[in-house]
Backbone as CSV, one residue per row, in Angstrom:
resi,resn,N_x,N_y,N_z,CA_x,CA_y,CA_z,C_x,C_y,C_z
1,MET,29.733,-5.331,-8.138,29.584,-5.993,-6.841,28.203,-5.693,-6.281
2,ALA,27.508,-6.720,-5.869,26.156,-6.532,-5.331,26.208,-5.915,-3.937
3,SER,25.256,-5.039,-3.682,25.097,-4.464,-2.350,24.311,-5.435,-1.478
4,VAL,24.491,-5.314,-0.157,23.836,-6.222,0.788,23.006,-5.439,1.789
5,LYS,21.746,-5.844,1.924,20.875,-5.285,2.960,20.544,-6.389,3.952
6,ILE,20.843,-6.151,5.210,20.458,-7.069,6.286,19.173,-6.509,6.882
7,CYS,18.074,-7.222,6.684,16.766,-6.706,7.070,16.269,-7.353,8.363
8,GLY,15.315,-6.681,8.985,14.740,-7.216,10.214,15.613,-7.006,11.433
9,ILE,16.407,-5.947,11.430,17.237,-5.617,12.595,16.331,-5.114,13.724
10,THR,16.545,-5.641,14.909,15.700,-5.240,16.044,16.489,-4.712,17.239
11,THR,17.812,-4.868,17.232,18.610,-4.422,18.370,19.849,-3.671,17.889
12,GLU,20.368,-2.817,18.767,21.571,-2.072,18.424,22.770,-2.998,18.267
13,SER,22.816,-4.064,19.060,23.946,-4.992,18.944,23.943,-5.694,17.593
14,ASP,22.769,-6.097,17.104,22.710,-6.723,15.787,23.029,-5.713,14.687
15,LEU,22.609,-4.479,14.877,22.934,-3.426,13.920,24.446,-3.252,13.822
16,GLU,25.095,-3.127,14.948,26.541,-2.926,14.952,27.265,-4.124,14.364
17,MET,26.765,-5.329,14.651,27.371,-6.533,14.087,27.248,-6.541,12.569
18,ALA,26.071,-6.186,12.043,25.855,-6.179,10.596,26.770,-5.166,9.916
19,VAL,26.925,-4.007,10.534,27.805,-2.982,9.981,29.242,-3.470,9.977
20,GLU,29.672,-4.056,11.083,31.037,-4.574,11.170,31.287,-5.662,10.130
21,ALA,30.245,-6.444,9.834,30.380,-7.531,8.859,30.436,-7.019,7.424
22,GLY,30.045,-5.747,7.220,30.156,-5.160,5.894,28.859,-4.888,5.178
23,ALA,27.732,-4.868,5.895,26.445,-4.566,5.257,26.450,-3.161,4.674
24,ASP,25.765,-3.001,3.556,25.620,-1.691,2.935,24.358,-0.979,3.419
25,MET,23.310,-1.759,3.665,22.039,-1.230,4.149,21.527,-2.137,5.268
26,VAL,20.692,-1.582,6.126,19.964,-2.374,7.112,18.484,-2.019,7.000
27,GLY,17.630,-2.977,7.343,16.199,-2.746,7.270,15.534,-2.880,8.625
28,LEU,14.622,-1.957,8.918,13.858,-1.985,10.157,12.399,-2.160,9.795
29,VAL,11.750,-3.157,10.362,10.381,-3.511,9.984,9.385,-2.810,10.902
30,LEU,8.506,-2.021,10.309,7.515,-1.265,11.066,6.137,-1.920,11.050
31,VAL,6.038,-3.098,10.441,4.759,-3.803,10.312,4.503,-4.618,11.574
32,GLU,3.430,-4.305,12.297,3.197,-4.891,13.617,3.026,-6.405,13.597
33,THR,2.526,-6.966,12.498,2.318,-8.414,12.450,3.620,-9.187,12.245
34,SER,4.704,-8.487,11.984,5.991,-9.150,11.785,6.648,-9.478,13.116
35,PRO,7.308,-10.639,13.223,8.068,-10.946,14.435,9.296,-10.062,14.586
36,ARG,9.582,-9.267,13.573,10.736,-8.364,13.594,10.316,-6.905,13.778
37,PHE,9.105,-6.698,14.223,8.549,-5.350,14.380,9.338,-4.516,15.385
38,VAL,9.565,-3.243,14.997,10.094,-2.256,15.944,9.154,-1.050,15.935
39,ASN,8.925,-0.466,17.113,8.002,0.663,17.208,8.703,1.970,16.837
40,PHE,7.968,3.061,16.914,8.474,4.370,16.492,9.778,4.721,17.206
41,GLU,9.769,4.627,18.530,10.936,5.062,19.307,12.161,4.206,18.996
42,LYS,11.967,2.892,18.936,13.108,2.015,18.659,13.589,2.219,17.224
43,ALA,12.664,2.358,16.291,13.048,2.568,14.898,13.882,3.831,14.758
44,GLN,13.421,4.915,15.377,14.146,6.176,15.267,15.552,6.056,15.857
45,LYS,15.648,5.394,16.985,16.963,5.215,17.620,17.899,4.408,16.724
46,LEU,17.389,3.313,16.134,18.225,2.466,15.296,18.586,3.159,13.981
47,ILE,17.665,3.919,13.437,17.948,4.663,12.211,19.096,5.636,12.438
48,ARG,19.015,6.377,13.530,20.050,7.371,13.813,21.396,6.712,14.094
49,ARG,21.362,5.579,14.771,22.609,4.866,15.046,23.203,4.310,13.750
50,ALA,22.352,3.797,12.865,22.848,3.282,11.587,23.530,4.381,10.795
51,ALA,22.915,5.554,10.781,23.501,6.679,10.052,24.854,7.075,10.651
52,GLU,24.950,7.034,11.964,26.223,7.344,12.629,27.309,6.366,12.206
53,LEU,26.915,5.117,11.994,27.872,4.065,11.648,28.166,4.012,10.152
54,GLY,27.483,4.848,9.377,27.770,4.926,7.956,27.088,3.900,7.084
55,VAL,25.998,3.311,7.581,25.239,2.344,6.789,23.862,2.933,6.519
56,GLU,23.285,2.629,5.370,22.013,3.237,4.978,20.835,2.519,5.621
57,PRO,20.016,3.211,6.427,18.860,2.569,7.064,17.595,2.699,6.219
58,TRP,16.998,1.551,5.897,15.701,1.514,5.232,14.636,1.167,6.261
59,VAL,13.422,1.662,6.052,12.303,1.199,6.863,11.349,0.426,5.968
60,VAL,10.895,-0.706,6.473,9.972,-1.587,5.750,8.593,-1.347,6.328
61,ALA,7.672,-0.879,5.507,6.408,-0.399,6.043,5.282,-0.591,5.037
62,THR,4.100,-0.158,5.432,2.966,-0.039,4.524,2.374,1.351,4.733
63,THR,1.626,1.815,3.761,1.031,3.146,3.894,-0.057,3.175,4.961
64,ALA,-0.457,2.004,5.475,-1.487,1.956,6.515,-0.934,2.269,7.901
65,ILE,0.380,2.309,8.054,0.975,2.588,9.363,0.760,4.066,9.689
66,PRO,0.019,4.381,10.733,-0.374,5.776,10.978,0.790,6.706,11.297
67,TRP,1.864,6.185,11.842,2.971,7.053,12.236,4.138,7.026,11.253
68,LEU,3.951,6.397,10.094,5.037,6.338,9.111,5.427,7.740,8.647
69,GLY,4.447,8.573,8.308,4.747,9.918,7.851,5.500,10.727,8.879
70,ARG,5.081,10.597,10.129,5.764,11.320,11.218,7.212,10.855,11.348
71,LEU,7.431,9.547,11.234,8.792,9.025,11.348,9.665,9.575,10.226
72,VAL,9.137,9.600,9.021,9.891,10.127,7.885,10.212,11.600,8.081
73,GLU,9.229,12.372,8.526,9.422,13.810,8.697,10.392,14.137,9.820
74,GLU,10.380,13.325,10.886,11.209,13.630,12.050,12.553,12.919,12.041
75,THR,12.785,12.083,11.025,14.023,11.290,10.998,14.644,11.383,9.609
76,PRO,15.299,12.481,9.300,15.867,12.659,7.958,16.993,11.688,7.628
77,GLU,17.459,10.942,8.633,18.527,9.969,8.384,18.036,8.738,7.621
78,ILE,16.715,8.559,7.481,16.174,7.405,6.748,16.717,7.406,5.324
79,GLY,17.234,6.266,4.907,17.804,6.166,3.565,16.778,5.852,2.501
80,ALA,15.727,5.113,2.868,14.671,4.761,1.916,13.492,4.194,2.680
81,VAL,12.313,4.338,2.091,11.107,3.707,2.622,10.718,2.587,1.661
82,GLN,10.733,1.379,2.173,10.354,0.199,1.387,8.886,-0.105,1.670
83,LEU,8.023,0.210,0.731,6.595,-0.056,0.899,6.337,-1.518,0.548
84,HIS,6.059,-2.292,1.576,5.978,-3.746,1.424,4.575,-4.245,1.771
85,GLY,3.583,-3.542,1.271,2.207,-3.960,1.473,1.504,-4.126,0.144
86,LYS,0.195,-3.994,0.168,-0.601,-4.144,-1.060,-0.962,-2.774,-1.644
87,GLU,-0.029,-1.853,-1.574,-0.272,-0.506,-2.068,-0.578,-0.506,-3.567
88,SER,-1.500,0.355,-3.948,-1.802,0.556,-5.360,-0.780,1.539,-5.935
89,PRO,-0.662,1.619,-7.265,0.220,2.632,-7.849,-0.131,4.038,-7.383
90,GLY,-1.425,4.323,-7.222,-1.839,5.635,-6.752,-1.391,5.922,-5.338
91,GLN,-1.447,4.918,-4.472,-1.000,5.107,-3.091,0.503,5.353,-3.031
92,VAL,1.257,4.622,-3.830,2.705,4.821,-3.871,3.023,6.214,-4.397
93,ALA,2.326,6.631,-5.440,2.552,7.966,-5.999,2.209,9.050,-4.988
94,GLY,1.110,8.862,-4.255,0.723,9.838,-3.245,1.744,9.952,-2.142
95,PHE,2.272,8.810,-1.685,3.289,8.828,-0.641,4.559,9.514,-1.155
96,ALA,4.941,9.194,-2.386,6.153,9.787,-2.954,6.022,11.299,-3.100
97,ARG,4.846,11.770,-3.488,4.637,13.220,-3.623,4.731,13.917,-2.268
98,LYS,4.207,13.265,-1.247,4.177,13.877,0.083,5.545,13.868,0.746
99,HIS,6.348,12.880,0.423,7.657,12.735,1.073,8.737,12.677,-0.002
100,GLN,8.982,13.807,-0.631,9.859,13.848,-1.794,11.339,13.736,-1.461
101,LEU,11.708,13.880,-0.200,13.122,13.862,0.151,13.651,12.470,0.463
102,VAL,12.774,11.468,0.472,13.231,10.115,0.765,12.877,9.196,-0.405
103,PRO,13.822,8.356,-0.869,13.523,7.421,-1.941,12.448,6.421,-1.513
104,VAL,11.592,6.068,-2.453,10.533,5.099,-2.199,10.818,3.823,-2.994
105,ILE,10.917,2.713,-2.280,11.153,1.408,-2.882,9.848,0.624,-2.832
106,LYS,9.356,0.144,-3.960,8.141,-0.677,-3.950,8.533,-2.144,-3.955
107,ALA,8.126,-2.856,-2.905,8.351,-4.295,-2.837,7.190,-5.005,-3.515
108,MET,7.523,-6.041,-4.288,6.502,-6.784,-5.017,6.753,-8.274,-4.901
109,GLY,5.678,-9.028,-4.692,5.769,-10.481,-4.662,5.772,-11.036,-6.067
110,ILE,6.717,-11.930,-6.342,6.901,-12.468,-7.696,6.779,-13.995,-7.670
111,ALA,6.013,-14.508,-8.614,5.926,-15.959,-8.791,6.158,-16.351,-10.246
112,SER,5.908,-15.428,-11.175,6.047,-15.735,-12.600,6.381,-14.457,-13.348
113,PRO,6.839,-14.560,-14.605,7.141,-13.354,-15.392,5.948,-12.409,-15.506
114,ARG,4.749,-12.934,-15.456,3.564,-12.093,-15.555,3.516,-11.070,-14.419
115,ASP,4.014,-11.463,-13.225,3.999,-10.541,-12.085,4.909,-9.340,-12.319
116,LEU,5.976,-9.534,-13.091,6.910,-8.444,-13.339,6.264,-7.330,-14.142
117,ALA,5.308,-7.684,-14.980,4.647,-6.669,-15.792,3.923,-5.642,-14.930
118,ASP,3.495,-6.053,-13.740,2.776,-5.144,-12.849,3.662,-4.003,-12.351
119,ALA,4.982,-4.200,-12.388,5.896,-3.176,-11.869,5.811,-1.881,-12.673
120,GLU,5.501,-1.973,-13.953,5.489,-0.782,-14.797,4.490,0.274,-14.325
121,ALA,3.427,-0.178,-13.642,2.413,0.772,-13.174,2.922,1.641,-12.028
122,PHE,3.984,1.196,-11.362,4.502,1.934,-10.200,5.608,2.890,-10.633
123,ASP,5.268,3.779,-11.561,6.294,4.662,-12.090,6.733,5.729,-11.098
124,ALA,6.022,5.879,-9.990,6.429,6.842,-8.966,7.502,6.275,-8.049
125,ALA,7.719,4.979,-8.077,8.733,4.361,-7.220,10.125,4.674,-7.743
126,ASP,11.056,4.884,-6.831,12.433,5.136,-7.222,13.162,3.849,-7.567
127,ALA,12.721,2.744,-6.991,13.343,1.448,-7.237,12.383,0.359,-6.747
128,PHE,12.785,-0.884,-6.942,11.933,-2.014,-6.585,12.704,-3.046,-5.773
129,LEU,11.945,-3.809,-4.998,12.464,-4.997,-4.329,11.541,-6.146,-4.709
130,PHE,12.123,-7.209,-5.252,11.335,-8.357,-5.686,11.516,-9.503,-4.693
131,ASP,10.406,-9.916,-4.131,10.359,-10.943,-3.098,9.470,-12.069,-3.599
132,ALA,9.485,-13.200,-2.914,8.552,-14.268,-3.238,7.165,-13.901,-2.733
133,LYS,6.146,-14.365,-3.427,4.788,-14.120,-2.954,4.583,-14.814,-1.613
134,PRO,3.823,-14.199,-0.700,3.608,-14.802,0.628,2.685,-16.010,0.540
135,PRO,2.714,-16.870,1.566,1.786,-18.003,1.598,0.342,-17.502,1.635
136,ALA,-0.567,-18.312,1.140,-1.986,-17.955,1.159,-2.445,-17.688,2.585
137,GLY,-3.171,-16.589,2.770,-3.700,-16.258,4.085,-2.728,-15.576,5.016
138,SER,-1.528,-15.235,4.541,-0.533,-14.607,5.408,-0.991,-13.217,5.844
139,ASP,-0.568,-12.811,7.056,-0.930,-11.488,7.568,0.128,-10.432,7.259
140,ARG,1.135,-10.791,6.463,2.144,-9.829,6.031,2.692,-10.292,4.690
141,GLU,3.285,-9.351,3.967,3.725,-9.640,2.604,5.118,-10.262,2.529
142,GLY,5.986,-9.944,3.482,7.364,-10.416,3.389,7.847,-11.098,4.648
143,GLY,9.136,-11.536,4.604,9.765,-12.139,5.768,9.410,-13.598,5.991
144,HIS,9.096,-14.321,4.890,8.675,-15.718,5.034,9.760,-16.729,4.670
145,GLY,10.882,-16.263,4.171,11.954,-17.179,3.818,11.670,-18.019,2.587
146,ARG,10.761,-17.552,1.731,10.423,-18.275,0.510,11.202,-17.690,-0.668
147,SER,11.493,-18.524,-1.649,12.188,-18.052,-2.837,11.320,-18.270,-4.071
148,PHE,11.815,-17.853,-5.214,11.106,-18.043,-6.479,12.151,-18.277,-7.564
149,ASP,11.709,-18.397,-8.793,12.630,-18.646,-9.904,13.400,-17.366,-10.220
150,TRP,14.614,-17.275,-9.700,15.408,-16.061,-9.850,15.709,-15.729,-11.313
151,SER,15.757,-16.728,-12.160,16.160,-16.502,-13.549,15.193,-15.605,-14.313
152,ILE,13.951,-15.470,-13.849,13.000,-14.628,-14.587,13.360,-13.146,-14.483
153,LEU,14.265,-12.809,-13.573,14.690,-11.417,-13.419,15.888,-11.054,-14.293
154,LYS,16.527,-12.047,-14.889,17.752,-11.786,-15.652,17.490,-10.771,-16.757
155,GLY,18.232,-9.676,-16.722,18.103,-8.644,-17.731,16.862,-7.790,-17.609
156,PHE,16.114,-7.933,-16.516,14.858,-7.199,-16.390,15.105,-5.719,-16.162
157,ARG,14.359,-4.895,-16.887,14.375,-3.451,-16.701,12.945,-2.989,-16.497
158,VAL,12.774,-1.999,-15.669,11.439,-1.456,-15.445,11.516,0.062,-15.432
159,ASN,10.644,0.689,-16.190,10.608,2.158,-16.268,11.982,2.752,-16.573
160,ASP,12.667,2.099,-17.525,13.954,2.573,-18.053,15.109,2.527,-17.060
161,HIS,14.989,1.745,-16.006,16.150,1.563,-15.132,16.178,0.139,-14.582
162,GLU,17.326,-0.233,-14.057,17.522,-1.595,-13.546,17.708,-1.616,-12.035
163,ASP,17.216,-0.597,-11.368,17.475,-0.437,-9.944,16.501,-1.279,-9.125
164,TRP,16.874,-2.541,-8.872,16.021,-3.407,-8.061,16.874,-4.303,-7.176
165,THR,16.241,-4.751,-6.106,16.885,-5.606,-5.099,16.200,-6.964,-5.097
166,LEU,16.980,-8.006,-4.939,16.447,-9.364,-4.863,16.297,-9.790,-3.411
167,SER,15.144,-10.347,-3.070,14.874,-10.820,-1.721,14.108,-12.144,-1.807
168,GLY,13.952,-12.788,-0.662,13.123,-13.988,-0.602,13.903,-15.284,-0.560
169,GLY,14.031,-15.872,0.623,14.641,-17.193,0.750,16.139,-17.240,0.553
170,LEU,16.799,-16.096,0.610,18.248,-16.089,0.407,18.974,-16.539,1.675
171,THR,20.073,-17.246,1.480,20.903,-17.766,2.569,22.372,-17.638,2.164
172,PRO,23.284,-17.852,3.113,24.698,-17.851,2.725,25.014,-18.907,1.669
173,GLU,24.237,-19.986,1.673,24.509,-21.100,0.762,24.003,-20.856,-0.654
174,ASN,22.956,-20.060,-0.819,22.384,-19.923,-2.163,22.497,-18.531,-2.767
175,VAL,23.009,-17.562,-2.026,22.980,-16.186,-2.530,23.862,-16.002,-3.769
176,ALA,24.979,-16.698,-3.854,25.824,-16.570,-5.042,25.087,-17.066,-6.282
177,GLU,24.402,-18.189,-6.148,23.615,-18.712,-7.262,22.485,-17.756,-7.635
178,ALA,21.845,-17.172,-6.614,20.754,-16.235,-6.861,21.239,-15.024,-7.651
179,ILE,22.402,-14.502,-7.302,22.967,-13.361,-8.026,23.306,-13.760,-9.455
180,ARG,23.899,-14.941,-9.612,24.274,-15.398,-10.957,23.047,-15.568,-11.847
181,LYS,21.996,-16.165,-11.317,20.807,-16.437,-12.117,19.974,-15.185,-12.403
182,SER,19.944,-14.261,-11.446,19.073,-13.086,-11.583,19.773,-11.858,-12.136
183,GLY,21.076,-11.767,-11.898,21.799,-10.559,-12.250,21.577,-9.427,-11.264
184,ALA,21.126,-9.747,-10.063,20.812,-8.732,-9.056,22.029,-7.888,-8.704
185,ALA,21.802,-6.588,-8.583,22.856,-5.667,-8.146,22.775,-5.397,-6.651
186,ALA,21.710,-5.905,-6.009,21.546,-5.759,-4.562,20.722,-6.937,-4.059
187,VAL,21.051,-7.411,-2.865,20.326,-8.533,-2.269,19.924,-8.191,-0.847
188,ASP,18.817,-8.785,-0.414,18.213,-8.503,0.885,17.992,-9.826,1.604
189,VAL,18.415,-9.903,2.850,18.229,-11.139,3.618,17.719,-10.815,5.009
190,SER,16.861,-11.684,5.525,16.359,-11.530,6.889,16.395,-12.882,7.599
191,SER,15.403,-13.727,7.327,15.320,-15.011,8.029,16.503,-15.925,7.725
192,GLY,17.139,-15.746,6.569,18.256,-16.617,6.184,19.513,-16.430,6.992
193,VAL,19.551,-15.401,7.850,20.732,-15.183,8.698,20.324,-15.019,10.160
194,GLU,19.284,-15.753,10.559,18.770,-15.600,11.922,18.920,-16.872,12.763
195,ILE,19.031,-16.642,14.070,18.928,-17.720,15.047,17.449,-18.045,15.249
196,ARG,16.662,-16.982,15.362,15.200,-17.045,15.433,14.684,-15.700,14.944
197,PRO,13.408,-15.577,14.611,12.914,-14.322,14.047,13.282,-13.093,14.885
198,GLY,13.975,-12.171,14.260,14.355,-10.934,14.931,15.703,-10.970,15.615
199,VAL,16.350,-12.125,15.613,17.669,-12.256,16.251,18.651,-12.782,15.209
200,LYS,19.629,-11.970,14.839,20.572,-12.345,13.802,21.690,-13.236,14.334
201,ASP,22.192,-14.093,13.458,23.317,-14.974,13.738,24.554,-14.346,13.109
202,ALA,25.502,-13.930,13.921,26.670,-13.204,13.421,27.449,-14.023,12.395
203,ASP,27.599,-15.318,12.639,28.345,-16.161,11.697,27.638,-16.232,10.344
204,LYS,26.314,-16.330,10.374,25.556,-16.393,9.123,25.601,-15.061,8.381
205,VAL,25.525,-13.965,9.108,25.614,-12.653,8.477,26.959,-12.498,7.781
206,ARG,28.023,-12.849,8.478,29.359,-12.742,7.878,29.494,-13.665,6.674
207,ALA,28.963,-14.881,6.799,29.055,-15.835,5.686,28.253,-15.356,4.489
208,PHE,27.091,-14.761,4.751,26.265,-14.243,3.658,26.986,-13.143,2.916
209,ILE,27.531,-12.189,3.651,28.216,-11.065,3.010,29.459,-11.539,2.278
210,ALA,30.180,-12.490,2.861,31.368,-13.035,2.195,30.992,-13.724,0.887
211,ALA,29.860,-14.434,0.882,29.423,-15.121,-0.336,29.055,-14.114,-1.420
212,VAL,28.453,-13.010,-1.018,28.126,-11.958,-1.993,29.393,-11.335,-2.551
213,ARG,30.329,-11.001,-1.691,31.570,-10.360,-2.126,32.369,-11.288,-3.056
214,ALA,32.249,-12.586,-2.859,32.987,-13.548,-3.679,32.450,-13.631,-5.109
215,THR,31.286,-13.031,-5.357,30.725,-13.063,-6.713,31.279,-11.964,-7.595
216,GLU,32.142,-11.119,-7.058,32.685,-9.986,-7.847,33.351,-10.495,-9.129
């Protein structure tokens, strides 16, 4: 059964709704250019509340965020740090060495099988998230609601493990097909379950999770 991450949570009410709907993970975006941005204080509050509710809180960030290290050090409830920028393998390795108690997920934009080969260089990452490449000139790497050819991920292994999450353009209507074509063991959705950026639609969240559960 695939795990579900509801990303781009910005309010406690949406967090509680996602948990009630059956989410396994929630994502909080720390990238200021995102319409789903949450600052240090709000992120810490939501992380702690997510942990209280029994759901794993991920933070979506880049190594350029000056307070990311402080948030990790002061908030042990963080379940994972999803580095969703243009980090080099060396930057990811450096972050992982400095913050050894939290799993590091490297997000990568995918458009063709050739892009998957780049994942092997990130051997310091604990797992991966594969998203669609952003539009040309975009000021952020993710959260654009774009998809890619999911079938190129079928059977994909990187650094001797299969621990990766599928993201990019997923909706309640297409997530079952995406899982079937890719073989994903975890899926991530943000814009596909929103009323508007940063505001989740409870009916869409429930429908998305139900569609994932129906693929068992």
